Backbone bond lengths (Angstrom), bond angles and torsions (degrees), N, CA, C in turn:
res aa  C-N    CA-C-N  psi(-1)  N-CA   C-N-CA  omega(-1)  CA-C   N-CA-C  phi
1 M - - - 1.456 - - 1.532 111.30 -
2 A 1.344 116.33 -44.42 1.480 119.72 178.84 1.506 111.46 -61.81
3 A 1.351 116.82 -42.04 1.466 120.13 179.10 1.501 111.51 -62.61
4 Q 1.323 117.66 -38.20 1.458 121.30 -179.80 1.523 111.58 -66.17
5 K 1.347 115.89 -40.41 1.469 120.03 177.81 1.531 110.83 -63.72
6 I 1.345 115.71 -40.48 1.469 119.99 179.78 1.522 109.71 -64.29
7 R 1.334 117.22 -44.67 1.465 121.62 -179.64 1.518 110.33 -63.74
8 T 1.340 116.52 -43.56 1.485 120.15 179.92 1.500 111.44 -61.19
9 Q 1.345 117.14 -42.44 1.454 120.84 -179.27 1.538 111.47 -65.70
10 L 1.322 116.78 -43.12 1.466 121.36 -179.04 1.539 110.03 -69.62
11 E 1.292 118.81 -38.40 1.466 120.07 178.73 1.527 109.76 -68.86
12 F 1.316 117.60 -28.92 1.452 118.89 173.37 1.512 110.86 -69.00
13 Y 1.333 119.02 -42.63 1.454 121.53 179.08 1.533 110.46 -56.10
14 F 1.321 116.58 -40.95 1.477 121.56 -176.10 1.532 113.40 -94.09
15 S 1.316 117.47 7.33 1.468 120.85 -178.51 1.528 109.70 -72.44
16 D 1.348 115.23 158.34 1.451 120.41 177.35 1.541 110.52 -56.44
17 A 1.340 116.12 -46.59 1.466 120.99 -176.21 1.526 111.56 -59.37
18 N 1.323 117.99 -42.64 1.468 119.77 -176.74 1.517 111.68 -77.56
19 L 1.330 118.07 -39.50 1.477 119.80 -176.48 1.519 110.77 -67.26
20 R 1.324 119.37 -22.66 1.469 121.13 175.91 1.519 110.65 -69.22
21 R 1.325 118.10 -16.56 1.449 121.56 -175.22 1.528 112.66 -117.65
22 D 1.326 116.45 -25.99 1.478 122.59 -173.73 1.531 109.37 -87.40
23 R 1.334 115.18 92.92 1.460 119.64 -176.65 1.526 111.86 -67.19
24 F 1.343 117.22 -38.45 1.465 120.15 -178.70 1.500 112.00 -62.22
25 L 1.330 117.13 -48.44 1.459 120.28 -178.17 1.537 111.24 -68.27
26 S 1.317 115.83 -39.22 1.487 119.01 177.32 1.519 111.13 -60.41
27 Q 1.331 117.21 -40.64 1.465 120.18 178.65 1.541 110.45 -68.79
28 A 1.322 117.12 -36.41 1.458 119.93 178.25 1.522 111.21 -64.91
29 I 1.329 117.50 -38.59 1.468 122.85 178.04 1.527 109.42 -63.95
30 A 1.336 115.95 -45.15 1.456 120.99 -177.23 1.537 111.22 -69.62
31 A 1.317 117.62 -27.52 1.467 121.08 -174.71 1.511 112.53 -83.16
32 N 1.334 118.69 -17.13 1.449 121.86 -174.90 1.525 110.16 -107.59
33 E 1.318 114.99 141.16 1.463 121.52 -178.20 1.519 111.75 -58.67
34 G 1.326 115.85 129.87 1.466 120.06 178.95 1.505 113.99 75.07
35 G 1.335 118.64 2.33 1.460 121.27 179.75 1.509 114.09 80.64
36 Y 1.331 117.53 11.66 1.466 120.88 179.73 1.524 110.07 -79.34
37 V 1.347 114.30 139.32 1.460 121.23 176.30 1.527 108.93 -117.58
38 P 1.342 119.01 126.07 1.454 120.39 -179.04 1.528 112.31 -57.66
39 I 1.303 116.80 139.21 1.482 120.36 177.94 1.514 109.99 -60.80
40 S 1.322 117.11 -31.57 1.462 120.31 178.28 1.512 112.42 -60.22
41 V 1.316 117.28 -33.62 1.471 121.75 175.89 1.522 109.49 -70.85
42 L 1.299 117.95 -45.51 1.462 121.87 -178.39 1.534 110.97 -63.02
43 L 1.325 117.58 -31.37 1.456 120.12 -179.51 1.521 112.84 -72.88
44 T 1.328 117.56 -6.04 1.479 120.08 172.70 1.501 112.00 -84.32
45 F 1.349 117.87 -10.21 1.457 121.04 -179.33 1.547 108.78 -75.13
46 N 1.308 116.00 134.30 1.462 120.39 -170.26 1.521 114.47 -55.15
47 K 1.327 115.76 -50.51 1.471 117.95 -173.49 1.524 112.22 -68.99
48 L 1.325 117.14 -33.57 1.464 118.43 175.48 1.530 111.08 -72.17
49 R 1.325 116.10 -36.88 1.454 119.59 -179.98 1.526 111.79 -65.36
50 Q 1.347 116.39 -25.80 1.472 119.01 175.77 1.510 111.39 -71.53
51 L 1.349 117.34 -22.09 1.474 120.79 -179.86 1.508 112.36 -91.75
52 T 1.329 117.43 -37.27 1.476 120.48 179.64 1.529 109.94 -164.74
53 T 1.314 114.96 157.80 1.449 120.98 173.89 1.540 110.44 -122.12
54 R 1.333 117.49 10.51 1.449 122.63 -173.99 1.537 111.71 -108.50
55 V 1.319 115.78 130.13 1.465 121.36 177.42 1.521 110.93 -60.44
56 A 1.348 116.81 -38.27 1.462 122.18 -178.82 1.532 111.74 -60.59
57 D 1.338 117.50 -36.50 1.454 120.72 178.88 1.516 110.98 -66.22
58 V 1.304 116.51 -40.63 1.460 121.44 178.70 1.531 110.81 -63.91
59 E 1.315 116.91 -46.89 1.453 122.50 178.89 1.532 111.76 -59.19
60 A 1.331 116.61 -42.05 1.455 120.75 -179.64 1.528 110.42 -67.51
61 A 1.343 116.99 -37.74 1.463 121.46 -177.67 1.515 113.18 -69.30
62 L 1.356 116.26 -29.16 1.467 119.15 -173.79 1.536 113.63 -95.75
63 R 1.281 118.38 3.99 1.481 120.41 -178.30 1.518 111.49 -62.05
64 D 1.334 116.64 -34.19 1.448 121.07 -177.96 1.517 113.61 -104.85
65 S 1.330 116.83 14.70 1.457 119.94 -178.69 1.512 112.30 -71.77
66 Q 1.351 116.32 134.53 1.458 121.27 176.45 1.517 112.52 -84.07
67 L 1.322 117.28 -15.93 1.468 121.49 -175.19 1.533 112.79 -103.51
68 L 1.332 117.37 -32.05 1.455 121.21 -171.75 1.516 111.83 -117.73
69 E 1.357 115.05 155.79 1.455 120.38 176.03 1.529 109.10 -137.29
70 L 1.345 114.87 155.81 1.455 123.51 -175.56 1.522 111.50 -107.97
71 R 1.340 115.61 149.66 1.461 121.32 170.13 1.514 109.76 -161.36
72 N 1.308 116.72 116.96 1.463 122.40 175.49 1.508 113.42 51.08
73 G 1.330 115.88 49.35 1.465 120.04 176.87 1.509 115.19 74.60
74 S 1.343 117.65 17.82 1.462 121.98 179.02 1.520 109.70 -129.63
75 V 1.346 116.03 162.59 1.453 122.83 -175.86 1.519 109.79 -128.92
76 R 1.341 116.58 143.81 1.446 119.92 171.94 1.537 109.17 -149.19
77 R 1.317 114.36 165.91 1.475 121.13 175.16 1.492 109.95 -72.74
78 K 1.343 115.74 151.62 1.464 120.40 175.19 1.515 111.65 -86.12
79 T 1.330 115.96 -24.39 1.462 120.74 -177.16 1.542 109.49 -124.92
80 P 1.320 118.28 152.70 1.469 120.62 178.82 1.494 111.92 -71.22
81 L 1.335 116.62 162.73 1.455 122.14 177.88 1.525 109.61 -63.43
82 Q 1.329 116.53 134.47 1.468 121.79 -178.04 1.517 111.11 -90.55
83 E 1.312 116.92 140.38 1.454 121.65 174.82 1.522 109.32 -74.25
84 K 1.333 115.29 142.28 1.470 119.76 -176.67 1.521 110.32 -159.47
85 D 1.329 116.31 144.55 1.445 121.45 173.68 1.526 106.68 -85.67
86 V 1.343 115.97 92.04 1.444 121.51 -173.92 1.522 112.03 -62.82
87 D 1.340 116.47 -43.08 1.469 119.82 -177.76 1.539 111.41 -58.88
88 A 1.329 116.20 -39.36 1.465 120.15 -178.40 1.523 111.99 -68.29
89 C 1.323 116.80 -21.07 1.459 121.24 -177.79 1.520 112.71 -102.29
90 T 1.331 117.98 6.22 1.448 121.99 -174.48 1.524 111.46 -117.32
91 I 1.332 115.55 142.52 1.465 120.78 176.97 1.513 109.47 -122.20
92 Y 1.318 114.17 158.37 1.472 122.04 172.61 1.514 106.72 -106.41
93 A 1.345 116.43 124.84 1.452 120.98 -178.94 1.525 109.26 -122.51
94 E 1.324 116.55 134.55 1.451 121.34 -178.54 1.502 111.95 -130.92
95 C 1.344 115.31 -177.16 1.455 123.18 -175.04 1.519 110.55 63.61
96 L 1.311 117.33 36.52 1.449 122.43 178.92 1.540 109.65 -85.96
97 P 1.322 116.63 148.22 1.479 118.63 172.77 1.518 109.75 -60.90
98 F 1.300 116.68 145.16 1.456 120.18 -176.48 1.515 113.48 -79.66
99 N 1.346 116.37 1.67 1.467 120.53 172.88 1.512 112.25 -114.18
100 V 1.347 117.16 16.36 1.437 121.06 -176.37 1.524 110.24 -69.54
101 T 1.338 117.40 150.97 1.444 123.68 179.40 1.526 110.44 -115.16
102 H 1.331 115.73 166.73 1.461 119.96 176.53 1.518 110.91 -61.62
103 D 1.312 117.10 -42.12 1.462 120.14 -178.20 1.532 110.89 -63.27
104 Q 1.327 117.15 -39.59 1.458 120.13 177.86 1.516 112.04 -64.66
105 L 1.327 115.31 -42.88 1.476 118.32 177.37 1.511 112.11 -64.49
106 R 1.337 116.08 -39.31 1.454 120.24 177.92 1.528 111.05 -59.83
107 T 1.330 115.38 -41.03 1.471 119.85 178.03 1.517 111.04 -63.83
108 I 1.316 116.65 -42.87 1.481 121.76 -178.20 1.544 109.85 -64.64
109 F 1.326 116.79 -52.82 1.452 120.02 -171.06 1.538 113.56 -83.17
110 S 1.321 116.97 -15.41 1.469 118.69 175.93 1.518 111.19 -67.73
111 A 1.297 118.02 -13.18 1.454 120.85 176.40 1.539 111.34 -67.41
112 Y 1.345 116.42 -17.83 1.468 120.46 -176.46 1.546 112.59 -109.24
113 G 1.331 117.34 -6.44 1.461 119.20 179.20 1.517 111.64 159.33
114 N 1.337 114.35 -168.07 1.473 121.64 -179.05 1.529 110.63 -85.32
115 V 1.300 117.02 112.07 1.464 122.42 -179.42 1.525 108.49 -84.68
116 E 1.337 115.54 123.76 1.464 119.96 -177.89 1.524 113.80 -104.28
117 Y 1.319 117.20 -24.68 1.470 119.85 -176.83 1.529 108.66 -157.42
118 I 1.313 116.06 139.11 1.456 122.80 175.74 1.509 108.74 -128.29
119 S 1.310 116.44 127.66 1.454 122.30 176.40 1.523 108.39 -115.36
120 L 1.348 115.10 120.82 1.454 121.60 178.91 1.547 108.35 -114.65
121 P 1.315 118.39 90.64 1.479 119.78 -178.67 1.524 112.53 -61.43
122 R 1.336 114.17 145.96 1.444 121.88 -179.19 1.540 109.61 -126.67
123 Y 1.301 115.88 156.50 1.447 121.04 174.13 1.546 110.16 -75.79
124 N 1.294 116.85 148.48 1.461 120.91 179.01 1.531 110.47 -87.95
125 N 1.307 114.87 50.16 1.481 119.27 177.81 1.532 109.83 -108.54
126 T 1.287 115.30 -171.54 1.464 119.58 -173.82 1.512 111.87 -63.98
127 D 1.326 118.57 -44.93 1.456 120.60 -176.16 1.531 113.46 -89.87
128 R 1.353 117.59 -0.13 1.458 121.27 178.44 1.529 111.49 51.17
129 S 1.325 117.66 45.91 1.458 121.48 -176.83 1.509 111.36 -70.17
130 L 1.317 116.01 152.21 1.453 122.21 -178.95 1.528 110.38 -72.11
131 K 1.332 115.69 152.37 1.460 120.93 -179.96 1.500 113.69 -88.08
132 G 1.343 117.14 -8.70 1.463 119.60 175.99 1.530 114.79 92.33
133 F 1.329 117.46 11.12 1.453 120.23 176.57 1.509 108.45 -144.09
134 A 1.336 116.59 169.01 1.459 121.14 -177.42 1.521 109.77 -150.18
135 F 1.331 114.40 160.71 1.478 122.70 170.69 1.517 106.63 -114.69
136 V 1.314 116.62 126.06 1.455 121.62 -175.63 1.524 108.02 -121.43
137 E 1.350 115.86 122.17 1.473 120.64 178.77 1.523 108.88 -101.55
138 F 1.335 114.59 127.66 1.458 121.71 175.89 1.519 110.34 -99.13
139 K 1.326 115.69 170.11 1.461 120.46 -179.25 1.517 110.66 -70.08
140 T 1.360 117.44 -37.41 1.454 120.37 -175.36 1.544 110.21 -130.23
141 P 1.325 117.64 158.41 1.483 119.98 174.94 1.524 111.99 -63.26
142 E 1.319 117.99 -31.37 1.467 121.00 -178.71 1.518 110.34 -65.02
143 E 1.344 116.36 -38.56 1.479 119.57 -179.87 1.537 109.92 -67.97
144 A 1.348 116.24 -40.13 1.472 119.72 176.59 1.513 111.42 -61.75
145 A 1.334 116.21 -41.33 1.464 120.95 -179.81 1.529 110.14 -65.08
146 A 1.328 117.05 -37.13 1.462 119.95 179.42 1.530 111.22 -64.89
147 A 1.341 116.35 -38.89 1.474 119.87 178.39 1.523 110.02 -66.12
148 C 1.321 117.07 -43.08 1.478 119.82 179.75 1.519 111.40 -65.83
149 Q 1.311 117.06 -36.53 1.474 120.33 178.53 1.529 110.23 -64.19
150 A 1.324 116.99 -41.37 1.467 120.61 -178.94 1.520 112.60 -73.98
151 L 1.324 117.44 -29.78 1.459 121.75 -173.90 1.522 112.00 -115.50
152 R 1.315 117.96 23.41 1.462 120.59 -176.95 1.536 109.90 -65.17
153 P 1.335 116.99 147.37 1.459 120.50 178.27 1.525 111.66 -62.48
154 E 1.326 115.48 143.59 1.457 119.31 178.92 1.496 113.21 -69.95
155 E 1.341 116.92 -32.74 1.461 120.83 177.14 1.515 109.77 -89.72
156 P 1.325 119.48 150.41 1.459 121.24 -179.68 1.525 110.86 -61.02
157 V 1.298 116.01 139.89 1.447 122.06 -179.97 1.519 108.50 -91.23
158 S 1.323 117.07 119.05 1.472 121.60 -178.98 1.500 106.94 -150.25
159 E 1.329 114.83 -173.39 1.472 119.63 179.68 1.526 110.34 -62.74
160 T 1.337 117.54 -29.29 1.454 119.60 -177.49 1.520 111.49 -71.29
161 T 1.325 117.62 -22.83 1.464 120.63 179.29 1.503 111.50 -103.58
162 S 1.346 117.72 3.74 1.465 118.99 -175.72 1.524 112.27 -65.25
163 A 1.338 115.92 -30.52 1.460 117.90 178.68 1.524 111.71 -64.64
164 K 1.312 115.62 -31.19 1.467 119.68 179.16 1.533 110.14 -76.94
165 L 1.326 115.89 -36.34 1.455 120.40 -176.85 1.515 111.70 -83.03
166 W 1.328 117.14 -19.12 1.476 120.23 177.26 1.500 108.05 -120.43
167 H 1.333 117.27 86.14 1.448 119.63 -179.77 1.522 111.44 -112.03
168 T 1.322 118.42 21.07 1.439 121.14 172.60 1.512 109.71 -103.83
169 K 1.300 118.41 137.08 1.469 122.93 174.52 1.504 111.89 -91.99
170 A 1.357 115.19 -10.68 1.470 118.71 -176.84 1.524 110.24 -77.76
171 G 1.317 117.69 -38.58 1.457 120.82 -176.99 1.497 112.45 69.84
172 I 1.332 115.21 -163.54 1.455 120.34 -178.15 1.525 108.54 -98.31
173 S 1.308 117.12 120.03 1.446 121.58 -176.94 1.508 110.29 -83.91
174 A 1.301 115.81 167.67 1.473 119.94 -179.56 1.494 112.83 -64.04
175 A 1.323 116.99 -29.84 1.461 119.91 -176.74 1.516 112.32 -89.40
176 G 1.307 118.21 -11.21 1.457 119.11 -178.01 1.494 109.94 177.47
177 F 1.329 117.71 -132.91 1.428 121.25 -176.96 1.514 113.30 -109.70
178 G 1.273 118.79 5.77 1.451 122.16 -179.01 1.500 110.52 131.03
179 D 1.336 116.67 -168.35 1.474 120.49 178.03 1.500 108.71 -59.25
180 D 1.306 117.50 125.76 1.452 120.07 -168.76 1.504 111.48 -139.78
181 D 1.318 113.76 147.90 1.470 120.49 171.55 1.507 105.29 -121.88
182 E 1.330 116.75 79.32 1.452 120.81 -168.87 1.527 111.46 -75.14
183 Q 1.323 114.47 154.73 1.440 121.90 177.85 1.537 108.09 -139.48
184 P 1.334 118.14 153.79 1.465 119.13 175.61 1.504 110.63 -62.00
185 A 1.311 116.68 128.30 1.479 120.20 -176.76 1.508 111.68 -116.41
186 A 1.305 119.98 -16.32 1.461 121.11 -173.33 1.516 112.61 -73.77
187 A 1.320 116.80 -34.22 1.458 119.77 -176.46 1.517 110.04 -85.24
188 A 1.305 116.70 132.19 1.466 121.90 179.31 1.506 109.70 -74.35
189 A 1.319 116.84 150.68 1.463 119.85 177.38 1.519 109.87 -68.28
190 P 1.323 119.05 146.61 1.459 121.22 178.87 1.510 111.01 -57.20
191 A 1.355 115.97 143.78 1.453 120.76 -176.46 1.535 111.42 -62.60
192 A 1.334 115.71 -31.11 1.454 119.70 -176.87 1.528 112.20 -76.42
193 Q 1.337 115.28 -14.55 1.435 118.62 -176.92 1.525 110.67 -75.03
194 A 1.323 116.66 132.85 1.480 120.79 -177.96 1.522 109.23 -66.47
195 A 1.318 115.21 141.18 1.482 119.97 -179.30 1.533 108.96 -67.21
196 E 1.304 114.70 137.10 1.455 120.58 -179.79 1.527 108.91 -74.19
197 P 1.341 119.18 135.97 1.457 119.42 179.05 1.514 110.95 -60.26
198 Q 1.315 115.81 135.52 1.461 120.69 -177.10 1.515 110.51 -77.60
199 P 1.341 118.22 138.82 1.449 120.91 178.95 1.514 111.76 -68.90
200 K 1.311 114.87 148.73 1.448 118.92 -179.87 1.507 110.07 -93.27
201 S 1.329 116.32 141.00 1.452 120.85 178.96 1.530 108.42 -152.44
202 K 1.334 115.63 135.88 1.456 120.56 178.21 1.528 111.17 -78.67
203 R 1.336 116.65 -12.86 1.447 121.31 -178.54 1.521 110.38 -95.28
204 K 1.314 116.71 141.40 1.455 120.53 179.51 1.525 108.97 -86.64
205 I 1.326 115.91 127.89 1.472 120.59 179.50 1.521 108.57 -61.55
206 R 1.323 116.95 135.53 1.453 121.08 176.14 1.527 108.63 -134.86
207 A 1.314 114.75 155.51 1.479 119.47 -173.81 1.503 111.21 -145.73
208 I 1.332 114.58 150.11 1.464 120.63 174.91 1.536 106.48 -139.03
209 P 1.332 118.14 160.31 1.475 120.06 177.34 1.537 111.32 -61.26
210 L 1.304 115.85 147.65 1.466 120.21 -179.59 1.510 111.34 -58.84
211 V 1.324 118.36 -40.09 1.476 120.52 -178.03 1.525 109.46 -63.53
212 Q 1.330 117.58 -35.21 1.460 119.07 177.74 1.537 110.30 -71.67
213 W 1.319 116.79 -38.13 1.469 119.87 176.84 1.515 111.23 -62.28
214 K 1.339 117.68 -40.52 1.473 120.26 178.45 1.522 110.41 -62.46
215 A 1.328 117.21 -40.52 1.474 120.25 -179.95 1.515 110.09 -65.62
216 L 1.320 118.80 -42.29 1.444 121.98 178.22 1.522 111.76 -65.28
217 K 1.324 115.34 -36.66 1.473 118.97 177.48 1.511 110.64 -62.30
218 E 1.326 117.21 -44.13 1.457 121.19 178.92 1.521 111.52 -63.65
219 Q 1.344 117.24 -39.28 1.462 121.35 177.45 1.524 109.74 -62.78
220 Y 1.301 115.75 -43.74 1.466 120.45 -179.26 1.519 111.09 -64.26
221 K 1.329 117.38 -42.89 1.471 120.88 178.96 1.531 111.23 -66.19
222 A 1.339 115.51 -37.17 1.466 118.74 179.18 1.539 109.82 -65.88
223 A 1.353 117.32 -39.71 1.460 120.04 177.89 1.524 110.78 -63.87
224 L 1.323 117.51 -39.17 1.478 120.62 177.81 1.522 110.46 -64.69
225 R 1.352 116.84 -41.23 1.472 119.06 179.22 1.526 110.54 -62.48
226 E 1.333 116.93 -39.76 1.455 119.46 178.55 1.542 111.34 -63.79
227 Q 1.309 115.75 -40.83 1.465 119.41 178.94 1.520 111.24 -63.68
228 V 1.333 117.65 -43.23 1.458 122.03 178.32 1.514 111.20 -62.73
229 A 1.358 116.20 -42.70 1.465 120.18 -179.98 1.521 110.15 -63.89
230 A 1.348 117.37 -38.78 1.456 120.53 -179.66 1.539 110.70 -66.14
231 V 1.301 116.72 -39.78 1.479 120.07 179.32 1.534 110.33 -66.53
232 K 1.331 116.76 -42.55 1.472 120.48 178.68 1.526 111.08 -62.33
233 A 1.331 116.05 -43.07 1.484 119.53 179.40 1.515 111.27 -62.51
234 H 1.343 116.14 -39.80 1.464 119.93 178.77 1.531 111.33 -65.48
235 M 1.310 116.73 -40.11 1.463 120.40 178.82 1.508 111.86 -67.42
236 Q 1.343 117.45 -39.68 1.459 120.72 177.82 1.518 110.99 -65.27
237 H 1.355 115.85 -37.59 1.474 119.94 179.48 1.529 109.74 -64.92
238 D 1.316 116.67 -42.50 1.468 120.51 179.87 1.531 110.65 -65.12
239 A 1.333 116.43 -38.29 1.473 120.62 -178.83 1.520 111.23 -67.95
240 A 1.348 116.99 -32.06 1.462 119.87 -176.50 1.523 111.98 -83.22
241 A 1.340 118.59 -18.24 1.471 121.24 -178.49 1.533 109.44 -68.60
242 P 1.383 118.56 138.94 1.476 121.06 -179.86 1.527 110.65 -65.08
243 A 1.301 115.36 135.06 1.461 120.07 -179.50 1.516 109.69 -81.61
244 T 1.320 116.63 141.31 1.457 121.52 176.66 1.508 109.56 -95.22
245 S 1.344 116.50 117.30 1.467 120.99 -175.55 1.529 109.49 -78.47
246 A 1.313 115.03 140.59 1.454 120.95 178.12 1.513 111.50 -71.68
247 T 1.337 117.25 -16.78 1.492 121.15 -176.56 1.501 111.60 -109.48
248 A 1.307 119.73 21.72 1.443 123.58 -179.14 1.543 109.19 -63.44
249 P 1.378 117.67 143.75 1.474 119.99 -179.71 1.511 112.55 -61.97
250 A 1.344 115.15 144.32 1.484 119.68 -178.05 1.520 110.54 -76.51
251 D 1.295 115.95 157.60 1.461 122.27 177.17 1.518 108.65 -67.08
252 P 1.365 119.34 125.55 1.484 121.33 -177.55 1.532 112.11 -57.53
253 S 1.297 117.99 -32.77 1.462 120.71 -174.88 1.515 111.76 -67.98
254 T 1.353 115.26 -20.63 1.453 118.66 -178.02 1.514 112.18 -106.59
255 A 1.368 115.96 5.41 1.449 118.95 -176.79 1.507 110.39 -73.01
256 A 1.323 118.09 145.56 1.474 122.48 178.36 1.528 110.17 -67.88
257 P 1.375 118.24 144.05 1.469 119.74 -178.81 1.532 112.13 -66.32
258 A 1.327 115.66 147.33 1.465 120.03 -178.90 1.526 110.63 -69.16
259 P 1.301 120.33 146.50 1.477 119.72 179.29 1.521 110.64 -65.87
260 A 1.360 117.20 146.04 1.480 122.07 -179.73 1.519 111.29 -67.61
261 A 1.382 116.82 147.43 1.465 120.55 -178.00 1.537 110.00 -71.05
262 A 1.253 118.04 142.59 1.497 121.98 179.61 1.564 109.46 -73.06
263 T 1.337 116.60 140.34 1.489 120.36 -179.51 1.546 107.16 -114.04
264 N 1.390 114.47 146.90 1.451 120.26 177.29 1.495 110.60 -75.95
265 P 1.228 118.46 142.79 1.478 120.66 177.19 1.521 109.67 -67.12
């Protein structure tokens, strides 16, 4: 069981889905002859280090790997990185329970196809709480479309609902989809492993294609920019208007008559 977990984690590190986002590992592959990465480097990765700290364990786990090969204490892929339209294969899913896990999401979305990557953005606060939505990458666009068809929002998706569908301020970062606690998603859980209890939520999970989510996000941001511009213009107009002084001189025509001069008897 331990060897299988080590192999699954390493195959995820070298998977197409992860290498498109993992700049450090991609640079390490490019910097080493033949694309080999020393096991000693891989053992510095947090999730692998939680499974083992021994080079021998990694070598034993990868002997039967279909994706990776060993040479002199280093690891590399057997096949080159495949080109793929990632956006077409990715969906945005929201209304998730705030205690949901990667394994639970994998169980849910595997009903629609082969899940290759799951991104669960978190807030940059003390407890790193989940934001309540996820990005799920499938193997093919058809699988992503099937998930969206099954989980489509009940209300029409338009600019008026974009604020509901885009409730992250982080957006999509250059390295991926935002603050993420990624997990290997391509490998299925062992059949003997007990199913994880599903989180309870009063909200129904809904999903739309990533390309549609991006468009709604841009519409939402454009609407915010217009509102900010309108507020600034109103403030500038108020600042330019002449102020009326409370001590301005009174109109002579409305001034009270001066008291008559006193006369001596």
